[in-house]
C-alpha positions as CSV (number, residue, x, y, z in Angstrom):
1,M,85.3,315.4,47.2
2,S,81.8,316.4,46.3
3,A,79.2,314.0,45.1
4,P,78.5,314.0,41.4
5,E,75.5,315.9,40.2
6,P,72.6,313.7,39.1
7,T,72.4,313.3,35.4
8,R,69.5,315.0,33.8
9,K,68.1,314.4,30.4
10,P,68.3,317.5,28.2
11,F,64.9,319.2,28.2
12,P,63.3,318.4,24.9
13,M,61.7,321.3,23.0
14,P,58.0,320.8,22.1
15,S,58.9,320.1,18.5
16,D,61.4,317.4,19.5
17,Q,58.9,315.6,21.7
18,P,57.6,312.3,20.3
19,E,54.0,311.9,19.5
20,T,53.4,308.8,21.6
21,T,52.0,308.9,25.1
22,T,54.5,306.3,26.4
23,D,57.4,308.7,25.9
24,Y,55.8,311.5,27.8
25,D,57.8,312.1,31.0
26,F,55.7,314.2,33.3
27,S,58.7,314.9,35.6
28,E,60.3,317.0,32.8
29,Q,57.3,319.1,32.0
30,I,57.2,322.8,32.9
31,G,54.1,322.6,35.1
32,H,55.5,319.8,37.2
33,L,58.9,321.6,37.6
34,L,57.2,324.9,38.5
35,R,55.0,323.1,41.1
36,K,58.0,321.4,42.7
37,A,59.9,324.7,42.8
38,Y,56.9,326.4,44.4
39,Q,56.5,323.6,46.9
40,R,60.1,324.0,47.9
41,H,59.7,327.8,48.2
42,V,56.6,327.3,50.4
43,A,58.5,324.9,52.7
44,I,61.4,327.4,53.0
45,F,58.9,330.2,53.7
46,Q,57.2,328.2,56.5
47,R,60.5,327.3,58.1
48,N,61.9,330.9,58.0
49,A,58.9,333.2,58.5
50,C,59.0,335.2,61.8
51,D,55.4,334.3,62.4
52,P,54.5,330.6,62.0
53,Q,50.9,331.4,61.3
54,L,51.7,333.6,58.4
55,T,51.6,332.2,54.9
56,G,53.3,333.5,51.8
57,V,50.1,334.6,50.2
58,Q,49.0,336.4,53.4
59,F,52.3,338.2,53.5
60,V,51.9,339.3,49.9
61,T,48.4,340.5,50.6
62,L,49.6,342.6,53.6
63,C,52.4,344.0,51.4
64,A,49.9,344.9,48.7
65,V,47.8,346.8,51.1
66,R,50.9,348.5,52.5
67,D,52.0,349.5,49.0
68,R,48.6,350.6,47.6
69,G,47.0,351.9,50.8
70,P,43.3,351.1,51.5
71,S,42.2,348.6,48.8
72,S,39.1,346.9,47.6
73,L,39.1,343.1,47.2
74,T,39.1,343.6,43.5
75,Q,42.2,345.7,43.7
76,L,43.9,343.1,45.9
77,V,43.0,340.3,43.4
78,Q,44.7,342.3,40.7
79,A,47.7,343.2,42.8
80,T,48.3,339.7,44.2
81,A,47.1,337.4,41.3
82,V,45.0,335.6,43.9
83,D,41.4,334.6,42.8
84,Q,38.4,336.3,44.4
85,A,37.3,333.3,46.5
86,T,40.8,332.8,47.9
87,I,41.4,336.5,48.7
88,R,38.2,336.5,50.8
89,G,39.5,333.6,52.9
90,I,42.9,335.4,53.3
91,I,41.2,338.6,54.3
92,E,39.0,336.8,56.9
93,R,42.1,335.2,58.5
94,L,44.1,338.4,58.5
95,K,41.1,340.2,60.1
96,A,40.7,337.5,62.7
97,R,44.3,338.2,63.7
98,D,43.7,342.0,63.8
99,L,46.3,342.6,61.1
100,I,43.8,344.4,58.9
101,T,40.5,346.3,59.2
102,L,37.5,346.2,56.9
103,A,35.2,349.2,56.2
104,S,32.6,350.0,53.6
105,D,33.7,352.3,50.8
106,P,32.1,355.7,51.4
107,E,31.4,356.1,47.6
108,D,30.0,352.5,47.1
109,R,28.7,350.9,50.3
110,R,28.8,347.5,48.5
111,K,32.6,347.6,48.3
112,V,34.8,346.5,51.2
113,V,38.0,348.4,51.8
114,V,40.9,346.7,53.4
115,N,43.5,348.6,55.5
116,L,46.4,347.7,57.7
117,T,46.3,347.9,61.5
118,D,49.4,348.9,63.5
119,A,49.9,345.1,64.2
120,G,49.8,344.5,60.4
121,R,52.4,347.1,59.7
122,T,54.6,345.8,62.5
123,L,54.4,342.3,61.2
124,I,55.4,343.4,57.7
125,E,58.4,345.3,59.2
126,D,59.4,342.3,61.2
127,M,58.9,339.9,58.3
128,V,60.8,341.8,55.5
129,P,64.3,340.7,56.7
130,H,63.0,337.1,56.8
131,A,61.4,337.5,53.4
132,R,64.8,338.6,52.0
133,R,66.4,335.5,53.5
134,I,63.6,333.3,52.1
135,T,64.3,334.6,48.7
136,E,68.0,333.8,49.1
137,L,67.3,330.3,50.3
138,T,64.9,329.7,47.5
139,L,67.5,330.8,44.9
140,D,70.3,328.9,46.8
141,G,72.4,326.8,44.4
142,L,72.0,329.2,41.5
143,N,74.8,331.5,40.4
144,P,74.1,335.2,39.8
145,A,73.5,334.7,36.1
146,E,71.0,331.9,36.7
147,R,69.2,333.9,39.4
148,L,68.9,336.8,37.0
149,A,67.7,334.5,34.2
150,I,65.1,332.7,36.2
151,L,63.6,335.9,37.5
152,F,63.6,337.4,34.0
153,L,62.0,334.4,32.5
154,L,59.3,334.1,35.2
155,R,58.4,337.8,34.8
156,K,58.2,337.3,31.0
157,M,56.0,334.3,31.4
158,N,53.7,336.1,33.8
159,E,53.4,339.2,31.6
160,Q,51.7,337.2,28.9
161,E,48.1,336.4,28.8
162,P,47.3,332.7,28.9
163,P,46.7,331.2,25.5
164,E,43.1,330.3,24.6
C-alpha cells in the first residue's frame, strides 16, 4: 500500500490572492517553486553527469558551440541565456580544462571566438546519454501529458519578454 500524497492547497490565481501580507505563502509562489525544481535538477545533474567537474551550464555552453560552430561570447550569451560576466567565467574554466580554444576574430581583433577541442567534442558525445537520463530523472513522477505540459509552459514563459 503506497503512502498517501501530501495535501496541497490549490494554487490561488493572482486575482484570488488576499491583499494582506500575512496571507502571503512564499512556498506557493512561482519563483520559489521554479527555484526548488531547478535545485532538484542541478542535484540530479551533478549525481548523473559522466564528468563530476562538469556543470549543467558548462555542458549547455559546449553544446551551443557544437551546434553553432565557432562563436563569440555575445553569441554564446544569446544562445545560452547566461549573462556576460558568467559566460566569461564558464569560458575560462572550459579553457583551463582544454575543452575549448579561444582565438581573436580575424575581422574584429577585439572579439574572442570560442571553438571546441577534440576533448570538448568527446566530452559532449560521452555526456549526451547521461543528459538524456538526467532529463528523464528530472521529469520522473510526471505522466506523459504532464511532461508535455510543463515543457510547453516553460517554453511559452521563456519566449516572452520580461514585463517592465
